[in-house]
C-alpha positions as CSV (number, residue, x, y, z in Angstrom):
1,M,121.7,146.9,106.0
2,K,118.4,145.0,104.7
3,N,117.6,142.1,106.9
4,I,117.6,138.8,104.7
5,K,115.0,136.4,105.2
6,L,115.7,132.8,104.8
7,R,112.6,131.0,103.4
8,I,112.3,127.3,103.5
9,G,109.8,125.1,101.8
10,L,107.7,122.7,102.9
11,L,110.1,119.7,102.3
12,G,113.0,121.4,104.2
13,R,110.6,121.9,107.1
14,I,109.5,118.2,107.0
15,A,113.3,117.2,106.5
16,I,114.5,119.3,109.4
17,A,111.4,118.2,111.7
18,I,112.6,114.6,110.8
19,A,116.1,115.1,112.1
20,L,114.9,117.1,114.9
21,G,112.8,114.4,116.1
22,I,115.0,111.6,115.9
23,G,118.3,114.0,117.7
24,A,115.8,115.1,120.7
25,A,114.9,111.8,121.2
26,F,118.4,111.6,123.0
27,I,117.9,114.5,125.3
28,F,114.3,115.0,125.9
29,P,112.7,114.1,129.3
30,H,109.8,111.8,129.2
31,W,107.2,114.8,130.6
32,L,108.5,117.0,127.5
33,V,107.8,113.7,125.0
34,R,104.6,113.1,126.4
35,S,103.9,117.0,125.7
36,F,104.4,116.6,122.2
37,A,102.7,113.4,122.4
38,T,99.7,115.4,123.5
39,F,99.9,117.9,120.6
40,G,100.3,115.2,118.2
41,S,96.8,113.7,119.4
42,I,94.8,116.8,119.3
43,F,96.4,117.5,115.5
44,S,95.4,114.1,114.5
45,S,91.9,114.2,115.7
46,F,91.4,117.7,114.3
47,L,93.0,116.3,110.6
48,G,90.4,113.5,110.8
49,F,87.6,116.4,111.6
50,T,88.7,118.3,108.3
51,I,89.3,115.3,106.0
52,P,85.6,115.0,105.2
53,L,85.5,118.9,104.9
54,L,88.6,118.8,102.5
55,I,86.9,116.3,100.0
56,V,83.8,118.4,100.0
57,G,85.8,121.8,99.5
58,F,88.2,120.4,96.3
59,V,85.4,118.0,94.6
60,A,82.2,119.7,94.4
61,P,83.9,123.2,92.7
62,A,86.1,120.9,90.6
63,I,82.9,119.0,89.3
64,A,80.9,122.0,88.9
65,D,83.6,123.8,87.0
66,I,84.3,120.8,84.6
67,G,80.6,120.8,84.4
68,R,80.1,124.1,82.9
69,R,82.8,123.6,80.1
70,A,80.3,120.9,78.3
71,G,81.6,119.6,74.9
72,A,82.6,116.7,73.2
73,M,86.3,117.9,73.5
74,L,86.2,118.4,77.4
75,L,84.7,114.9,77.9
76,T,87.2,113.5,76.0
77,T,90.4,115.2,77.8
78,V,88.9,114.1,81.0
79,L,88.3,110.4,80.4
80,I,91.7,110.5,79.0
81,A,93.1,112.4,81.8
82,Y,91.3,109.8,84.1
83,A,92.6,106.7,82.1
84,M,96.1,107.9,82.8
85,T,95.6,108.1,86.0
86,L,94.0,104.8,87.0
87,G,97.3,103.4,84.6
88,S,99.5,105.0,86.7
89,G,97.7,103.9,89.7
90,M,98.3,100.1,88.2
91,L,101.5,100.3,87.5
92,A,102.4,101.6,90.9
93,Y,100.4,98.6,92.3
94,F,101.8,95.5,90.1
95,S,105.7,97.1,90.2
96,A,105.4,97.7,94.1
97,S,104.0,94.1,94.6
98,E,106.8,92.8,92.2
99,I,109.4,94.7,93.8
100,F,109.0,95.9,96.8
101,P,108.8,92.6,99.1
102,Q,112.6,92.1,97.3
103,L,113.2,95.4,99.2
104,I,111.0,95.7,102.1
105,T,111.0,92.8,104.9
106,P,107.2,92.1,105.4
107,G,106.2,93.1,108.6
108,S,109.5,95.0,109.4
109,F,107.4,97.3,111.6
110,N,104.3,95.6,112.4
111,E,101.0,96.2,114.3
112,E,103.6,95.5,117.5
113,T,106.1,97.9,116.4
114,Q,103.6,100.4,116.1
115,A,102.1,99.7,119.5
116,A,105.4,100.4,121.1
117,A,105.4,103.5,119.1
118,Q,102.7,104.9,120.7
119,S,103.9,104.0,124.0
120,A,104.3,107.9,125.3
121,Q,101.1,108.6,126.0
122,P,99.5,112.0,126.1
123,F,99.0,113.9,128.9
124,F,94.8,114.2,127.5
125,T,93.2,113.5,124.5
126,L,90.6,115.7,123.0
127,S,88.2,114.3,120.7
128,I,86.8,115.7,117.4
129,A,83.9,113.8,115.6
130,P,84.3,114.2,112.2
131,L,80.6,116.2,110.4
132,M,80.3,113.3,108.3
133,S,82.0,110.1,106.9
134,V,84.5,110.2,103.8
135,M,82.1,107.9,101.6
136,T,79.1,110.9,102.6
137,A,81.6,113.8,102.0
138,L,82.2,112.4,98.2
139,V,78.6,111.5,97.9
140,L,77.8,114.9,99.0
141,A,80.5,116.6,96.6
142,F,79.3,115.1,94.1
143,V,75.5,115.8,94.4
144,L,76.7,119.7,94.8
145,G,79.0,119.9,92.1
146,F,76.4,118.0,89.4
147,A,73.6,120.1,90.5
148,C,75.9,123.5,89.7
149,A,76.6,121.7,86.2
150,V,73.4,120.8,84.9
151,R,71.7,123.6,86.4
152,P,74.1,126.7,86.3
153,E,71.5,129.7,86.5
154,E,69.4,127.9,89.2
155,T,72.4,127.5,91.5
156,A,74.5,130.5,90.9
157,T,74.2,131.1,94.5
158,L,74.9,127.8,95.5
159,K,78.0,127.7,93.2
160,R,79.1,130.8,94.7
161,C,79.4,128.9,98.3
162,I,80.9,126.3,97.5
163,D,83.6,129.0,95.6
164,E,83.8,130.2,98.9
165,F,84.0,126.9,101.1
166,R,87.2,126.2,98.6
167,A,88.4,129.3,99.7
168,V,88.1,128.9,103.3
169,I,89.8,124.9,103.2
170,N,92.3,126.3,101.1
171,L,93.2,128.5,104.0
172,L,92.8,126.0,106.7
173,I,95.3,124.3,104.8
174,M,97.8,127.1,104.4
175,K,97.2,128.9,107.9
176,I,96.8,126.0,110.0
177,I,97.6,122.1,108.7
178,I,101.0,123.1,106.2
179,P,102.6,125.4,109.3
180,L,101.8,123.0,112.0
181,L,102.5,119.7,110.1
182,P,106.3,119.8,110.4
183,I,105.7,119.7,114.5
184,Y,103.1,116.6,114.0
185,I,106.1,114.8,111.7
186,F,108.4,115.7,114.3
187,N,106.3,114.4,117.3
188,I,106.1,110.8,115.1
189,F,109.4,110.6,114.7
190,L,110.3,111.7,118.3
191,D,108.3,109.0,119.7
192,M,109.5,106.1,117.2
193,T,113.2,107.0,118.0
194,V,112.2,106.5,121.9
195,T,110.6,103.5,121.1
196,G,113.2,102.1,118.6
197,A,111.0,102.0,115.8
198,V,112.6,104.3,113.4
199,A,115.5,102.6,112.0
200,P,113.3,100.3,109.6
201,V,111.1,103.2,109.0
202,L,113.9,105.4,107.5
203,V,115.3,102.4,105.4
204,T,112.2,101.6,103.9
205,F,111.9,105.4,103.2
206,F,114.9,105.4,100.8
207,K,114.4,102.4,98.8
208,I,110.4,103.5,98.3
209,I,112.1,106.6,96.9
210,A,114.3,105.1,94.5
211,V,112.0,102.9,92.9
212,I,108.9,105.7,92.8
213,F,111.3,107.8,90.6
214,A,112.2,105.1,88.2
215,L,108.5,104.6,87.8
216,H,107.8,107.8,87.0
217,I,110.6,108.1,84.2
218,L,108.9,104.8,83.0
219,L,105.3,106.1,83.5
220,L,106.3,109.5,81.0
221,V,108.2,107.6,78.7
222,A,104.9,105.1,78.5
223,Q,102.4,108.0,77.7
224,Y,104.6,109.6,75.3
225,C,104.8,106.6,73.4
226,I,101.2,106.1,73.5
227,A,100.8,109.9,72.4
228,S,102.7,109.0,69.5
229,L,100.1,106.7,68.1
230,F,98.2,109.6,67.8
231,S,100.4,112.6,66.9
232,G,102.6,110.4,65.3
233,Y,105.6,113.0,67.1
234,N,109.2,111.2,68.3
235,P,108.2,110.5,72.1
236,L,112.0,110.8,73.6
237,R,112.1,114.4,71.6
238,S,108.8,115.7,72.8
239,L,110.2,114.4,76.3
240,K,113.0,116.8,75.5
241,T,110.9,119.9,74.5
242,M,108.9,119.5,78.0
243,L,112.1,119.3,79.9
244,P,112.1,123.0,81.3
245,A,108.3,122.5,82.3
246,Y,109.5,119.6,84.5
247,A,112.4,121.8,85.9
248,T,110.1,124.3,86.5
249,A,107.2,122.2,88.6
250,L,110.3,120.4,90.4
251,G,111.2,124.2,92.1
252,T,107.5,125.6,92.6
253,Q,106.0,122.2,93.6
254,S,102.6,123.5,91.9
255,S,100.6,122.2,88.7
256,A,98.9,125.3,88.7
257,A,102.1,127.9,88.9
258,T,103.8,125.7,86.2
259,I,100.9,126.1,83.3
260,P,102.6,129.5,81.6
261,V,105.9,126.8,81.1
262,T,103.9,123.7,80.1
263,L,101.5,126.2,77.7
264,E,104.3,127.2,76.5
265,Q,106.9,123.7,75.8
266,T,103.5,121.9,74.8
267,I,102.9,124.4,71.7
268,K,106.8,123.6,70.8
269,M,105.7,120.3,70.6
270,G,103.7,121.0,67.7
271,V,100.5,121.2,69.5
272,S,98.0,123.7,68.3
273,K,97.5,126.8,70.3
274,D,93.8,126.3,70.8
275,V,94.5,122.8,71.9
276,A,97.5,123.5,74.5
277,G,95.6,126.6,75.7
278,F,92.2,124.4,76.2
279,V,94.2,121.2,77.2
280,I,97.0,122.1,79.5
281,P,95.0,124.4,82.2
282,L,92.3,121.6,82.5
283,C,94.7,118.7,83.0
284,A,96.6,120.8,85.6
285,T,93.5,120.2,87.7
286,I,92.3,117.0,86.6
287,H,95.5,114.7,85.5
288,M,97.1,113.4,88.6
289,S,99.0,110.1,87.3
290,G,102.5,111.2,89.2
291,S,100.7,112.0,92.2
292,T,98.3,108.9,92.4
293,L,102.1,106.3,91.6
294,K,103.5,108.0,94.3
295,I,100.5,107.5,96.9
296,V,99.6,103.8,95.7
297,C,103.4,103.1,96.2
298,C,103.6,104.8,99.3
299,A,100.5,102.8,100.4
300,A,101.6,99.6,99.2
301,A,105.0,99.9,100.6
302,L,104.0,100.4,104.3
303,M,101.4,97.4,103.9
304,I,104.1,94.8,103.2
305,A,106.3,96.6,106.0
306,K,102.9,95.9,108.3
307,G,102.5,92.6,106.8
308,M,99.2,93.1,105.4
309,P,98.5,91.8,102.2
310,L,98.2,93.7,99.2
311,D,94.6,92.7,97.6
312,A,94.3,93.0,94.0
313,T,90.8,94.1,94.3
314,T,91.2,96.7,97.0
315,F,93.9,98.5,95.1
316,I,91.3,98.8,91.9
317,G,88.8,100.0,94.1
318,F,91.4,102.5,95.7
319,V,93.0,103.6,92.7
320,A,89.7,104.3,90.9
321,M,88.8,106.4,93.8
322,L,91.7,108.5,94.4
323,G,91.8,109.2,90.6
324,I,88.5,111.2,91.7
325,T,89.4,112.5,94.8
326,L,92.6,114.3,93.8
327,V,90.8,116.3,91.0
328,A,91.5,119.9,91.9
329,A,93.5,118.8,94.8
330,P,95.1,122.4,96.2
331,G,97.6,124.2,94.6
332,V,99.8,123.6,97.4
333,P,102.4,121.4,98.1
334,G,101.3,118.8,100.1
335,G,97.5,118.9,98.8
336,C,97.1,115.7,97.0
337,I,98.3,113.5,100.1
338,M,96.1,115.7,102.2
339,A,93.0,114.9,100.1
340,S,93.7,111.6,99.9
341,L,93.7,110.4,104.0
342,G,90.1,109.9,104.0
343,I,90.4,107.0,101.7
344,L,93.8,105.8,102.8
345,S,91.7,105.2,106.1
346,S,88.3,104.3,105.0
347,M,89.5,101.5,102.0
348,L,93.1,100.2,103.0
349,G,92.3,100.3,107.1
350,F,95.4,103.2,107.7
351,S,95.4,104.2,110.9
352,E,96.5,107.8,112.7
353,A,100.2,106.8,112.5
354,D,100.1,105.4,109.4
355,N,99.0,108.3,107.9
356,A,101.3,110.4,109.3
357,L,104.2,108.2,107.6
358,M,102.4,108.9,104.5
359,I,102.5,112.6,105.0
360,A,105.9,112.5,105.7
361,L,107.0,110.0,102.7
362,Y,105.0,111.9,100.1
363,I,106.2,115.6,100.8
364,A,109.8,114.1,100.5
365,M,108.9,113.4,96.7
366,D,106.2,116.2,96.0
367,S,108.0,117.8,93.8
368,F,108.4,114.5,91.4
369,G,104.9,114.0,91.6
370,T,104.1,117.4,90.3
371,A,106.9,117.2,87.4
372,C,105.2,114.0,86.5
373,N,101.6,115.2,86.2
374,I,102.4,118.2,84.1
375,T,105.1,116.8,82.1
376,G,102.2,114.2,81.0
377,D,99.7,116.9,80.3
378,G,101.6,117.6,77.2
379,A,101.0,113.8,76.2
380,I,97.3,114.5,76.7
381,A,97.4,117.7,74.3
382,Q,99.3,115.7,71.7
383,I,96.2,113.4,71.5
384,I,93.4,115.8,72.0
385,D,95.2,118.0,69.2
386,R,95.3,114.8,66.5
387,L,91.9,113.8,67.6
388,F,90.3,117.2,67.0
389,G,92.4,119.4,64.6
390,R,92.4,122.9,64.4
391,S,89.0,123.5,62.8
392,K,87.0,121.8,65.5
393,V,88.9,123.4,67.9
394,A,88.1,127.1,66.5
395,A,84.6,126.0,66.2
396,L,84.1,124.9,69.8
397,A,85.9,128.4,70.6
398,A,83.5,130.4,68.5
399,E,80.4,128.6,70.5
């Protein structure tokens, strides 16, 4: 009889880790709680070290790849995708500003609560300083990516290096960070339960998830209504056509893995094959409106719960930077939130505990953000199909 291996996805492992962390708090002796706190401290320090590396590894190759496909249609697609990402971020901010104060008690887990949550001190700490700041990493990524894009012949070796570095970063995420994340989340909820801070966090989680799901639906309807102004297609009928792609993304949690289905359904909507074949693979790496909406909503909710003010100017800058940082985030569950940790800390002032909560909350809805991303790709394809037409696409393909 063959052995049957039960595979549990990242979301399932995170859910189990949260449940076990809460339950273990009632039976673990203090020394064991401190042991997990030691692991949490080391892992958090390692995570801080890797954040600038993640930014360079993701953003530099993405800019280099996009730049090598120069052309009016490419530029238009990138601008539309970025505009939709910015729009989703601002929708999330203004909706959160109006809705979340009615659902979340301001200061329900403030600095005093978080200080209590850190009462289980590790046996020792290990300081791993990052090689550079987050902003330095972003600038370096732009410089390297731009150089490869405008001077492809002269920077062929550099392009191979940054592609290989991206492979190293993906390996780091898949083999080290992702496998250890459940233990890290377990430690966070173990510590919060021991100190009595877990109840307001869980209540906040459920409220945020319901609001974000509703905002995702609203966002998709808005995107297809905008696309219909160009294409003339019925937005609701277009959304119905894209449902198989949405459902596939819910299961795979990966935009890249969903490309074949997204491509097929986009063509069924009436978009030409040439446009769909160009836009869908490209937008799988640059269009992150669903992920941006989730991150902004989660960040705003956490700030409200901590009693922090939601400054519009700060969030506009945060959303603008987030739209760039998430470009070509790795095709693994939770890749976008890992890439955004740096600017969450540098621009919004999030602590290590805040980032851990963001990871847990984001991954709980990871598949919904991915599904929103790829479904919105079809709306962008409709606009591009109308703006450029079949003849222009054929001409570009022949170049």
